[in-house]
N, C-alpha and C positions, 0 to 999 in steps of 0.2 A: 745508430743505425742513419747514414747518407745518403738521401735516392737523388738522383739524377734527374734529370731532368733536358729534352731539346729547344732549338728554339733557331728560326732559320739560317742562316747567312747576309748582309749583313742588315743586320739586328741587332740590337745592344744583346750580350751577352749575362749568363749570371752573374748577383751580383756578389755573388758564398766561391766566386773563382778569384785564383794570386792574381795580381793584379797582371801580374811577371805572363801567363798561361792570357787576362785580357788582351794583350801588347804581340804577345803569337797569335794570338784565332786571326789580330785585323791583319798584322802580316801576311799572315797568308790571301788571306779576301786580299787586298790589296795588290795581290800578285796571279791572283788567278782575275778578277779586274783586268790589267794592266796583259796581262796575256787574252783581254776577249774574250775567256771562258763563260757558256752561262752556265748561271749555278741555277737558274729558275727551281725552284722543288727543295735545290739543297740544303741539310739541318749539319749542325750538330748534335751530335750526344756524350750529354756529360755522365759519369761516371767517377764510384772514385774503387780506388782496388784501395785497399791497406789504411782506411784512409785518407790516403792523397786523393785532387782529383787526378781524370782523366779525359780527352775529350780525343771524340774519333768525329770524323766528317767524312757525310758517304762517300768523298773517292778515295776512302782509304786512311785521310793525314792521321793521323794523332800528333798528338803534345801531351807532354807528362812533362814532370818534372822530379829536375835530378837533389840527388841529397843536400846541394848547396842554396836551392831553392831559383835552381833556373830553369826555361823555360826550352824541355830539348819537340824536338814538331821531322817529327819520322811522315817520310812522302809511302807513296807508292809506290814509286818509278826507284827510290834507292834503293827497294827491299829488292824490291824487279833485278835489280845490275850486282847483286850480292848473292842470287843465287848459280 
């Protein structure tokens, strides 16, 4: 069994995250900074689904690994556009 955890935006991601996900987390955070989004109090939540890591940001953004091990980012705005 793998336990998840939370960490704040702007701080180091947990060591158990694959590098592809760490890079994706940094890219999401950099984009938020470039858009001047106030992320005070925001955090990431790491969970494991069938042994695979998944992270979710408080705004609904999520990151998971595809079968090839590449990070896939889903933004809440993208999901709303599909409806």
